BABAFI-843656 format. One record per residue (C-alpha): x, y, z. Coordinates in steps of 0.2 Angstrom, whole numbers, plus 5000, padded with zeros to 4 digits. Layout:
XYZ/...
//
This chain:
348244464854/346744504842/345744544858/346844684862/346744774845/345044864846/345744964861/347345004853/346845184848/346145224866/347745154873/348845274862/347745414867/348045374886/349945364882/349945534875/348945614889/349845504902/351545564897/350945744900/350045694916/351545594923/352845724917/351945854928/351645724943/353445684944/353845854948/353145804965/353545624964/355345624959/355845794966/356945924958/358745874956/360345974956/361445974941/362645874950/361845774964/362845714979/362345604993/361845665011/363545605018/364545705006/363445855008/363745845027/365645845024/365845665029/367145535023/367145345023/368045365040/366445415048/365645245043/366845125052/366544935049/366044825064/367444705069/366444615083/365644455078/363844515081/363044365073/364044225080/362644105082/362044125064/362444015049/362743865060/363943955072/365443945060/367044025065/367444175054/369044275051/369044465055/368744505036/367244375035/366544445051/366544625044/365744555028/364244465038/364044625048/363944725033/362744605024/361544605039/361644785045/362244905032/360945015023/362245125013/361145275017/359645215009/358545275023/358545435014/357745354999/356445255009/355945405019/355645505003/354745364995/353445365009/353245545007/353045554988/351945404988/350745475001/351045335012/350745194999/352545125002/352845155021/354045045030/353845135046/351945095046/352344915040/353444895056/352044955068/351144815077/349444895073/349744855055/350544685056/350744605074/352444525078/351544365082/350944345064/352344445055/353144285048/351544215043/350844365034/352444455028/353744315028/354944435038/356044375052/355844435069/357444485078/357744385094/357744485110/356144585106/354344565110/352744645103/352344825108/351344835125/351145025123/351445165111/353245245111/353545425113/352945455095/351345355097/352045205087/351845025092/353544965087/354344805094/355044825112/356844775115/357044655130/358844605127/360144715121/361044695104/362844635106/364044775109/364944855095/363544925084/363745115081/361945165079/362445335071/363045225057/361945065057/360345135065/359445055080/358544885078/356744885073/356344715080/356344645062/358044585054/358644695040/357644845044/358544985055/357845145063/358745305061/358245475069/357445585055/358445745054/356945835047/355845795063/356145965071/355046055084/353746105071/353645925064/353445855081/351945975084/351145915068/351445725072/350045615077/350445435079/348545385079/348145475063/349745415055/349045235057/347245265054/346845415044/347345405025/347045595023/348445625036/349745565023/350445705011/352145735004/352545855018/352245725032/353845715042/354045545051/355045535067/356145395060/356845345044/356945165040/358545095032/358544925023/360044805023/360244655011/359844545026/357944605025/357744485010/359044365013/359044315031/357844165034/357644015044/359143895044/358543725035/359743625046/359143705062/357443775060/356443865073/355143775083/354043935081/354444035065/353744195074/355044175088/356644115081/358244105091/359844175083/360543995080/358943955070/359444085056/360444095041/361144255033/361144225015/359944085011/358744195003/357044225011/355844115001/354444165013/354444355010/352844435004/353644574995/352044674990/351444685008/353144725015/353544865003/351844924999/350844895014/349445025010/348944964993/347044974992/346144814987/345244834971/346644924961/347644844948/349244874958/348544774972/348044634960/349844634953/350644614970/349344494976/349744374961/351644384965/352344224972/352944214990/354844214991/355144324975/355744504972/355444604956/357144684956/356644794941/355044864948/355845034954/356945054940/355644984929/355744894913/353844874911/353944694913/353144604928/354544484932/354744434951/356144314954/356544194968/357744274980/359444184978/360344084990/362244114991/363343964992/365043904986/365644074979/367444004978/366843864967/365843984956/367444094954/368443944949/367343894935/366944084930/367244124911/368044284907/366944424899/367344584890/367144744900/367144924893/366545104898/366145154915/366244974921/368144994921/368045124935/367644994948/369244934957/369844774951/369044774934/369944734919/369544724900/369344534903/368644484919/368044304925/366244324930/365044224941/363244264938/361944304951/360444364942/359344234933/359744304916/361644324919/361544514916/362544564931/364044514922/365544624929/366044514944/365644484962/366044664968/364944744954/363544624956/363544664975/363644844975/362244854962/361044774974/361444924986/360945044973/359444954968/358744964986/359045154987/360945194990/361445364982/359645384976/360045574974/360845514958/360045354954/358245434953/358945554940/359245404928/357445344927/355745374933/355445254947/353945134946/353145234931/354545234918/353945304901/355445404899/357145344892/358345274905/360045334907/361545234914/362045244932/363845294929/365045204941/366345344939/365045474944/364545384960/366345354965/366645544965/365045604972/364445474985/365245445001/364045295004/364645224988/366445234993/366045165010/365145015002/366544994990/367744975004/366644835012/366444734996/368044624998/367344575016/365644535009/366444414996/367544335009/366044295020/365144225005/366544105001/366344025018/364443985015/364143795013/362643705007/361343645019/361243455019/359643355021/360643225031/361143355044/359443425047/358343355061/357443205055/358143235038/358943055036/357242985036/356943065019/358442985011/358242815004/359242665011/358942564996/360642564987/359942514971/358742654970/360142774975/361342704962/359942724948/359642904954/361442944952/361542864934/360042964929/360743124935/362443084926/361543054910/360143184910/360643324922/362543334926/363043414909/362243574915/361943544934/363743514939/365243634942/366343474940/366443444921/367443334909/369143384902/368943534890/369143424875/367643314880/365843374876/364843354892/363243304882/364143174871/364242994875/366043004881/365443154892/364043054900/365242914903/366343024912/364943084923/364342904927/366042874934/366143034944/364443034952/364842864960/366342944969/365942994987/366643174985/365643214969/364443334979/365843404989/366043584983/365043554968/363943704964/362843594954/362743714940/363943764926/363443944928/363243964909/361844054900/360643964889/359344034876/357544024880/357243924865/358143784874/357543824892/355643854888/355143924904/354344094908/355244224897/354944384907/356544394916/357644344901/356944494892/357244614905/358044774897/358844864912/360644794908/360544834890/361744974883/361245144888/359945084900/360045104919/361244954923/362344984907/363844994918/363444834927/363344724913/364844664902/365044694884/364944504881/363144514888/362744664877/363344574862/362344414864/361344374849/359444384853/358644214853/357544144838/355644164837/354644094851/352844034852/351844094867/350144024873/348744144868/347444164882/346244244870/346344124856/347143954860/347143904842/348244044837/349844044847/350744214848/352344224837/353644324846/355244374837/356544444849/357644504835/356344624830/355944694847/356844804859/357044674872/358544584881/359344444872/358344304881/359444194891/359444104908/360944044918/360843874924/360143874942/361043784955/360343624963/361343654979/360143624994/358643614982/357743514995/357543665006/357143794993/355443734984/354443804975/355543784960/355943884944/356544064943/354944134948/354444004962/352943944952/353243764951/352543674966/351543724981/352043854994/351843785012/352543935022/353243805034/355143815037/355243645046/356143505038/354443415035/353743575028/355143605016/355143415010/353243435007/353543574996/355043494988/354143334984/352743424976/353843534966/355043394960/353643284955/352943414944/354643454937/354943274932/353143244926/352643404916/350843334914/350543364932/350943544931/349643684931/350243734913/349043874906/348243884923/349843954930/349644114921/349444254934/347644324934/346844464944/345544394957/344244524953/343744654940/344944804944/345344974938/346945084938/346845204953/347745374953/347745484968/347045654964/348745734970/349545654955/348345724942/348845904937/347346034940/347446084922/346945904917/345645864930/344245964920/344945924903/343745844891/345145744883/345645684901/343845634905/343645544889/345245454889/345145404907/343345334905/343845234890/345545164897/344745114914/343345024905/344644934894/345644884910/344044824918/343644714904/345344644901/346044614919/344744484926/
//
């Protein structure tokens, strides 16, 4: 920390100038908002009846071909197809960022070819498509459809397929005759000067939850990950192969600090507080969704208040399963699910008035559920779908290694070894990593509790419907893993997700003092006192061990163990064996070498369009910019 002190005054000068600079830049970056923003659907006079749900079982071969009820079918269709109108958000992001974040370009085979899409991006190619053999009518090299999608998808509601699961194409209503005359597909791909905040693209790209959650099925992996069949895929396992930086910011230039930050991000993670930023670099493993009914069974009631109570089904005391790693999404399944849609751009007309996306620096305001229910048709249409999504989630079962091709060979046939493994789990793990717990009057950590577990783990049905987590929060002082996510502030009172966290969460006492490794002076650890800082309370919920064989690397940020990029059973077991060995033998871990570093000296790049003209020739701007960039270059290598 001492190494940072000499530059402190310079950084404060940058902050003062930067607040002026960014305040001006955001006039273009965030747009001008009406006093009472409404979404596109409401502005067009539409209602939820204009966005019907799909009752046809579109994805029948997925998820092991399970038979679903009509409600569960609608839930899976929503999860994999519904964007909630966020194509409006992603279109304006592409314009406002001058092409830095451009999903349409990312989908073009000239940027990333279909034949290497899984390898480079970790995205899942939709069966029934092939790589582009020629440009389309707009000069774009998008995947070509060779087999029709199943009947029943209304493309006016769900868009048309892009060739990549989770990304849907919608006609851009702003692409009129004038825009068509200015459009040049070749320049769009190859000429950086062509991008400006007025460039109108022929398509808008909608993003469904499936974009980050559909992935190869561990029990039936594809022979070729670039060419899966429908039966090789699972809807909600969580895509542990996605390369988020390349997917959502495909034009970031090498050499800049933003590039370095994204390059260091582990595969299979998503920083869900990057857009509504909390100024903490905290990408997290994308959650697999299993055994929701069991999680609801063990859910502990939490207190609700304020705008939270406007969500249908909420009460002042509501049992809460947790999804986010820090347990902050604590208002129930419906609230946790619909918050995801907001966080990927639904009703951005309002959401972006509550914070400055990516940049921050101004005080956040809560996204108010009552306001959204009144002013957003897409919110209401999504709200109507939530019970169906939950019904689908309740049907999702774990992937068993024994059921995977060749999986039985990885399971010991030595009964003594298996018995000893069960005993060790009962004595050292089950108190936290089991949803089946002793009677309420027995402490699971006590001798009596361990005895109860030793008897239970020997029963053949112990793993049946066992979430392998008690889904409770524990303080960082006990967990002692990377603290970033546990201190994320977006769910604190008056912050952007205020309405999506319980009063119970907000009232958690901050953890005691922590000691951090000091990379500048290893002999003087950093003393961090959360009670004196404006951070979240500092807790993690117990992660589930369900199907853990299929989901390595481990820990909340996918940092423990090697990444193999191989979704075969052998590839998953290679990653698992490496990760579990390091989990059980801490001396084999990278330890301080696991700290994320930039690969090269780098600087902070700002496009000239974001620098107000009044500051470009300002002496204070020049002095501050030179000082701050020198500081960044010296501290980021």
